N, C-alpha and C positions, 0 to 999 in steps of 0.2 A: 363550484367551490365558492363559499361565502368569504368575504374579506372585511377587514376593519381598517380604519384610518389610524394614523400615528396617535392622534388625540385619544381615540378609543382604546388603543393599546396602553397609553399612559395611565388611563383610568383603570383598566383591567388588571395591569401588572403592578401598579403603584410605583412606577419609576418615572424619572423626568423625561420630558420630550427630547432634551439634548442627548440623554443616554440612549433613548430609542433610536435616534438618528445615527449615533455612533455604531450601535449594533447593526443597523441596516447597512451602513457603509462598509462594515467589516464582514458582511455576508453571514452574520451569525443568527439571523432569524429565518428559519426554514421556510422556503416557499414564497418569501416576500418578492414582489415584483414592482419595479419602478415604473411609474406612469407619468411621464413629463417631469414635473418637479415634486410630485407627491409619490407616496408608496401605498401599495395594496398589501396588507398583511393577512394571511389566512386566519380566519376566526378561531381555528383550533390550534394555531401555532403555540408551541411550548415556550414559555418564558426562558430565555437564555440564563444560564447560571452566571453570576457575577464572578469573574475570574479573580477579582481582588479578595474574594472571601473564601477561595478554595485553598486548602492545604495541599501542597503538591508533593508530599513525601512519597517515596517509592514503596511498593509492597515489599515484603520480605522474600526476595528471590534467593534461591540456592544455586550458586554457581561454583562448583568444586573443581577448580583447575590449578595446576602447578604454576608457580610464578613465571616460568619460562615457556609456558604453553604456546604462546603466540610468536615465539622466536622465528620459527620456520616461515610462517606467512608474512611476518614483517620483513624478513630478509629477502624473500621473493619479491615483495612489493618494492623494496628499496632497489633491488637489481633491475626491475622493470622501469622504475622511475629514472634510473641512470641512463636508460636507452632512449628516453624522450628527448626531443619530439620524434614521434613515429611518423614516417612518411604518410601522406594523405592517402595514397593508393593502398598501402598495407593496412592502415587504420580502417579505411572504408570496407575493405574485404573482411577484416576481422569482425567489425561491428555487424555487417550484414549476416555473417555466419552465426554470430552469437544471438542476434535478434531473432533469427529464424528458429534456432534450437530452443530459445527461451519461450517463444510464442507456442511452438509445437508442444513442448513439455508442460508448460503451465496450463494450457487448455486441456491437454491430455489428462492431467491429474483430475480435472473436473468432469471428465467423461466425453470430451470432444473426440470423435473417431477419425478425424483427418490424419493421414500419415504425414511423415516429415516432408516427403516429396509433394504430396497434395497441398500441404500448408504453403510450401514454396510457390506452387502454381497459383493458388488463391491470391497470395500476396503480389503476384505478377499481374493480377487482374483477370485471370481465367477461371471460369466456373467448372467445378468438378461434378460430374454426373453422379447421381445416387446419394449425394450429401445434402443435408438441409441448409436452408438459407441461414438459419441460426448459427450453424457451424462455420459457414463462410464469414459471417459477421464477427464471430468470436475471434477468428484469425486476424481479420482486417483491423478490428478495434484494438486488439492487443498490441499490434505493431504501432498503431497511432499513439497508444498510451506510452510505449517505450520512447518514441520520438518526443513526446511531451516531457518525459523525464529528462531527456538530454537537454532540452531547453531550460528546464528548471536548474539543472546542474550548471549550465553555462552562466545563468543569471544569479547563481548562488542563492537560490530560494531555499528557505528552511522548511522543515516539516510543519505544516499548518493544517487546520481543519479544512480550509479552503482548498488546498492542494490535494488532500485526501479525497474530498468530494469530487474534485475535477478529474482525478484519475479514474474514480469509479464511474463518473459520467461517461467517460470515453469507453470504458469496458462494456457498459450496457447500452450504448448508443444504438438506436433503431432496433434493439432487442426488447428493451423494456423502458421506454422513454419516461413513463410515469414514475418509475422508481430510480432512474439513473441519477446519481449525484445527490440522493436524498436519503436521510436516515430512515430506517424502517419504522412503520407505524403499526406493527403487529408483532406478536411473539413467534419465534421460530425455534426449531430444533436442528442440531447439526447431525446429519446422518452418520452413524458409526462412531460418534464421539461420546465420551462419558459426560462431560459438563453440559449443563443447560445454559444457553445464553441468557443474559439479564433481561428483565422486562423492558419492553420497548420504550416505556416512559422514562427509564433511567439512561437511555443511550446518549442523549445530548450532553448530560452532565458527565457521564463516564468518558466521553470523547474529549471533552474539555480538560478533564483531569489527566487523561492519557497524554495529551500534547504538553501539558505543564510538567508532568512527571518525566516525560521524555527529555525535556530540557535539563533535568538533573542527572540524567544517565550519562552525561559526558565524562563522569568520573571513571566509567568503564572503558575497556578497549572498544574501538569502533565496531568490531564484529559482534561483541556482546550487546552493544547499544542497538544495532540493527536487528539482531535476533529478538531482543525484548520488544522492539517496536512491532515486528511481525506478530509475535506470539500474543501480546496483549491486545493488539488490534483485532485479530481474528477471534480472540476470546470474547470480546465485546460483541462481535458479529453485528456491526452497526447497520448493515444493509440487508435487504431481502435476499439478494443474490449477488454473486461476484466478490464475496469477501476474501476467498483464498487468493484469487488473482490480484486483487487490490493490495492485499497484505504483502504478497511476494514482490509486487512492484514497488511498494513503499520501502520495504527492506532494502531492495537494490538501490533505490534513490538515496537512502541513507549511506549505504556503502560507497556509492559513487561520489556523494558529497564529501566523503572522507578520503577520496583518492583511490579507493579499492575498485575492483571490477565487479560488475553484476554477476551473481552466481546463478546457476541453473539447477533447480531440483528436478531430476529426471523422472519421467513418468514411471519407469520401472522401479524407482526408489520410493514410490508413493506410500507403501506400507510402513517402511522405516520412518519416513517423514511424519506420517500421521501418529505413529506410536510415540515418538519423542515429543511431539507437540502436545499430545494428549497427556503425557506424563507431566509436562511443564504446567499445563492448565490445572491438573488435579492435585499436584503436590507443590507447585511453585519451584520445582527443581528444573532449571533450564540447562543443566550441564550437558546432557546428551544432544540437545537441540543446538547449542552453541558449537559443540564438536562437529556436528553435521555441517553447519554453515561454514566453519573453518576449513573442513576437508574439501568442500566444494570451491571455496575461494582459492585454496592451494591449487586445485585442479585447473581452474581458469587462468590463474597466474602462470602456471607452467605451460599452458597452451599458448598464451601470448608470447612467452619467452622462446618457445620452440620455433615460432613463425617469424620472430623479429631477429634480423641479423645485426 
């Protein structure tokens, strides 16, 4: 790979050296590598869009819900919050169970053939005969990504491009290191989906707009905000692979940041999940997708309440 210096980038992109250094420090120049006190910037790196020039208005989403639609989920969350703090032993047991189911189902949606029991065994460090190395790594990497989310929640980290890329990097670690944590540099199609993802040249700008738009979605209920983040992220399809798992992880990060529990979209519900997501992408109508996420949040809240005395 050929590189250019910061001075060469200044000339090529017609922006100040100070601005270049800010972009580098913020991790906004794809593939840039620090070498001592200087930076090596890929010669084909795309000039980052100036956030100050982006209009961050949200698209015209359709979300047709009654005013009291979230009453049940809010009441269940309130009831669970009243039982906090949860004992460390109970919380650890719950989290281990949730993380296992989450990993098994999220990978299963994408075609991983490990059973729930096999996934558990892999996470315990045991190799399962007849299963590929890739499937083993998908389980291990997904659990590591969940643990990374927990750290982000504890540190109250917001949704940023850096965190999105970091989650994706964990998902594809040692599976596709060349593309892990990097926006795609080629056009792709989503198998079985109607919409065609945008041209790869538009991905950096669309991702910046997504994060800026997300900041304006706080006018919505947290479940709507999380659903929109998932839907719009996977619609952009910013990575060559791992978009579904990354989107579901980011949705759960957003839910956890708002005090809700991570939801699990089950492998057997894959068809319904794809159908409501496809409708959101083709019509802008997120109503059924939001209903699905709400239903699953209610399920997980009830599970916690059943197990907490």
